[in-house]
C-alpha positions as CSV (number, residue, x, y, z in Angstrom):
1,M,-8.2,-12.2,-3.3
2,S,-5.2,-14.1,-4.7
3,D,-3.8,-13.6,-8.2
4,K,-5.0,-17.1,-9.3
5,S,-8.6,-17.6,-8.6
6,T,-10.3,-21.1,-8.7
7,L,-13.7,-19.6,-9.3
8,S,-15.8,-20.9,-12.1
9,L,-17.3,-18.4,-14.7
10,P,-20.7,-18.6,-13.0
11,E,-19.0,-18.0,-9.5
12,L,-17.2,-15.0,-10.9
13,E,-20.5,-13.6,-12.4
14,D,-22.1,-13.9,-9.0
15,R,-19.2,-12.3,-7.2
16,I,-19.1,-9.4,-9.8
17,A,-22.9,-8.9,-9.3
18,I,-22.4,-8.8,-5.5
19,L,-19.5,-6.3,-5.8
20,R,-21.6,-4.0,-8.1
21,D,-24.4,-4.1,-5.5
22,N,-21.9,-3.4,-2.7
23,I,-20.6,-0.4,-4.6
24,R,-24.1,0.9,-5.4
25,Q,-25.0,0.6,-1.6
26,L,-21.8,2.4,-0.6
27,V,-22.5,5.2,-3.0
28,E,-26.0,5.7,-1.6
29,Q,-24.6,5.6,1.9
30,A,-22.0,8.3,0.9
31,A,-24.6,10.5,-0.5
32,A,-26.6,10.3,2.7
33,Q,-23.7,11.0,4.9
34,S,-21.6,14.0,5.5
35,G,-18.4,14.7,7.4
36,G,-14.7,14.4,6.6
37,Q,-14.0,11.0,8.2
38,D,-17.3,9.5,6.8
39,E,-16.5,10.7,3.3
40,E,-12.9,9.5,3.5
41,R,-13.9,6.1,4.9
42,N,-16.7,5.7,2.2
43,A,-14.2,6.7,-0.5
44,D,-11.8,4.1,0.7
45,R,-14.4,1.4,0.8
46,I,-15.6,2.3,-2.7
47,A,-12.1,2.2,-4.1
48,Q,-11.4,-1.2,-2.5
49,Q,-14.6,-2.7,-3.9
50,T,-13.9,-1.2,-7.3
51,E,-10.5,-2.5,-7.4
52,E,-11.7,-6.0,-6.6
53,L,-14.5,-5.6,-9.2
54,E,-12.0,-4.7,-11.8
55,K,-9.8,-7.6,-11.0
56,L,-12.7,-10.1,-11.2
57,I,-14.0,-8.7,-14.5
58,K,-10.5,-9.2,-15.9
59,E,-10.4,-12.7,-14.7
60,R,-13.9,-13.3,-16.1
61,D,-13.0,-12.0,-19.4
62,A,-9.8,-14.1,-19.7
63,L,-11.7,-17.2,-18.6
64,A,-14.5,-16.5,-21.2
65,K,-12.0,-16.4,-24.1
């Protein structure tokens, strides 16, 4: 995602909800799986999704002000 988004506040809210659900699903998958590579891959995916979520929340908060 670029530094400057053209998403509206409702679009940001929708994207945030999607990312939160993605993270929840990834955590559930990680809990169900075992093995070094699986754990590392899941951790990387969760970290990427969390990073994007944090960016969108900051953007949403700035837009809402």
